[in-house]
N, C-alpha and C positions, 0 to 999 in steps of 0.2 A: 477701157481705159488703158493706155501703154503702159509697158512693165515698168518703166521709170516712173510714171506717176504714181503706180500703184505701191512702189517702193518709198516714195516721198510720203504718200499717205500714211503709209504705217510708220513710218519715221515721226511724224507730227503726232500720230496716235501715241505711240509709246512715249514720247516726250510729255504730252499732255497727262497721260497716267503717272509719270513721274512726277510731275509737279503736283498732280492731285495726291499722290503719295505722302509727298513731303509736306504738303499743306496740311493734311489729316493727323499727322504723325510728330508735327513739330512740337509740340508740348511735350511728348514722350522723349524726344530727342534732347530738349532743352532742362528739363527739370526730371532728376532723378532722386526721389524723395527717399530719406534714410528712416530707420526704425527708431523706436523709442531709446531713450539712453537708458543705461541700468538704473533700478531704482535706488542705487547708492547717490547718484548723482543729485545735487539738489535741483530744486525745479520750481518755478512760480507758475500758477495757471491764472492768465490774463484773459479779459475780454479780447477776443482777434475780431478780424472781419466776417469770419463764417463759423464762430463759435470759439473753444478754448485755444489760447495762443500760448504754448509753452516756451518759457523763458529760462536760462540756466544762469542764476547769480553767482559770481565769484567774490569773496570778499564785502558782502553787502556791508551798509552803513557808513562808507567813506564818503568823504565830502563832494569829492568828483567821480564822474561815472563815464564809461566808455561802452557803447553799443556794438555790437560785433554782428556782422552779417556775413555767411559764409557763401562758398562756391555752390555750383549747381547739384553737386553729389556729395556735400560735405556735412559729416554729422558734427556740429557746431561744438558738442561738449568736450571732442578730442583735443579741440586748441585752445582749452583752457589754461593747460600747465604752460605753453609757450607763450600766451598772452599775459599770464600772470606773472612771470618773468620780465616780460619786457615793460609792464605797466605796474609796478610794485604797489602804486599810491592810489589806486583807483578802484572803485567798484568796477566789474565788468557784469554787462547783460548780455548773454548770448543767445540770439534769437532764432527759433526753429520757424521757418516759413510754415503758410499753410500746406498740410500735407506731409510736413516734415517732422520727425522727431516728436510724434503724438499731436502736433496743432492740427486744428479740425481744419478741413475745408481743401481745396485744391489749388496748386500754384497758379499764378499767372501774373503778369506785371501789376494789374490792380489789385490783387489781392495781397503779392509781396510789398508793394508800396504801403497800402492799409495797414500791414502787420506794423512795419516800421514805425508808421505813425501812432498806431496804438500803443506799441509798447512805451514810446516816448511820452507820450500823454500821462499815461498810468504812473511811470516811474520817474519823471523828471523833476517832481516838486520836492524828492528827498535829497536833491543834491545841488550844488552852487555852480558848478561847471559841467559842460556835457560835451561829449565828443562822438565820433563814429570812426570805425574800422569795416570797410568792404573789400571781400576778396573775390577777384573774377565778377562772377555774377551779382554777387553784393556789392562790387562797387556802384552799380547802376542803382542799388537800393539806398547805401549809406548817402550818394549825391543826391538821390532824390529828395531823402530826410533833410540834408543839409540846406537844400533849395527851400524847404516848407516850414522848417523849425530853426529855432537859434541852437547853434553849435557853436564850440570855441575853435574846433579843427577836426578836420577828417582825414584819413588815410585810406587812399584807394590802391589795392594791391591787385597788379596786373590787369588793370581796366581796359575795355574796349571804348571805342568813341560812340558807336552806336550798335545794335545788334544786326541792323540793316546791313551795313559795311562789313561787319563781322561775317555774316552769311556771304556776302559777296565773295569774301576773302577765301571761303572754304567750298563754296559750291558756285562757282562764278556761271555756270550755265542755268543758274535758275533767277528767275525774275523776282528778288527777294521783296522788292518794294511792293510787289502786288500780293503776294502770300503770306507774308509776317502777319500774325495777330499780335504779337508782343514785340516792340521795337526797341526800348531802352535807350532812349535817345539822349546820351550823355550831352553831348554839345548843346542841346536845347536847353539843358538844365543849369549847365555851367554859368552862364551869366547871373544867374541869381544867387549863387554861391559868394560870400564876401569873405569868409573865414579862412585861413591857411590850410592850405592842401599838401600831404604829402601825396607823390604819385611813384609807387615802387613797381620797377619793371624786371623781369626775368629774362636775362640775356639768351639763354637758349629756349625761348617760350615758342612752342609751335602751334599752341592752342589761341593764343591771342599775341601774335607777331608785335613787334615793335612798330610795325608799320600801321597795325590797326589800333594802336594806343596814342599815335602821335598828335592826331588831329586835335585831340583832348587837351594835349600840353598847352597848346596856344590858346585855347577857349578858357581855361581857368586863370584866375588872377595870381599870378606870380606863384606858381607852384613849386615845392620844394621836389626835385626828381632825382631818383637813386635808382641805378641799375646794379644788380647783383646777379652773381653767377648763379646758374640754375635754369631748370624747365618751369613750366606752369604750374605744375604739383609739386616739385621740388627746389624749394629755395628757403634760405632763412631771413626772415624778415626782423628777427628780435633786435638787433641795434639799430636799423634805421627807425623802427617803432619807438624804441627807448629814447632815442635822440629826440625826436619830433614831438613825442608827448610827454617830455621831461618836467615843461613848466606846470602840469597839473596832475601827472602821475608818477613824478620822479623819484618819491620817497614813501615808506610808510608812515 
């Protein structure tokens, strides 16, 4: 084989090995499970898709409730104070995904979706109106819930249109459509969602750039769109959430 041919062969082999490595490690890159919350944090143990599902309730017993689904590395109990300030009149349920915060199982698109449905089915009967908030990865979980169960409204914080498109944004050299196990296609879910949506975008977001969110904006039915200063992990959603959820969570 000519030297150029050998070089090309090595380059192809290296590329295929990189693709294999990314394929095998993709869930370790996407999901960053968090440890259990301190014992002082209230927790409910529900039946989840792979065992116990740990949910942290805030102000239980209110007429209306909001489910919260966090980002891929978020310890959801840490968001309790800011969410409570924004939604003073609602019960909050902060859901730990399988593998996160003491919930049993391993994270995947199937188990995260099943966990959201399980939490809804076990907790919804005690409330008159229900809503959801999802942040980053959690926006896909919240929208999946809204497409399958009745919600009065949902807020999507720094959402992406699909994981495949986001993967191409960060790894344009990878054939993401062939390699991804979890796809989180929000564009496919959006037509089934009829309740009002808030989409909150961070202007300096480099993890989910505005271009990665924009296709979702036209797929949703007349969403309320708010851009705020900040990065993907550092932005203040309090005012936007308070205004959007005021009809059901405005006062104690």
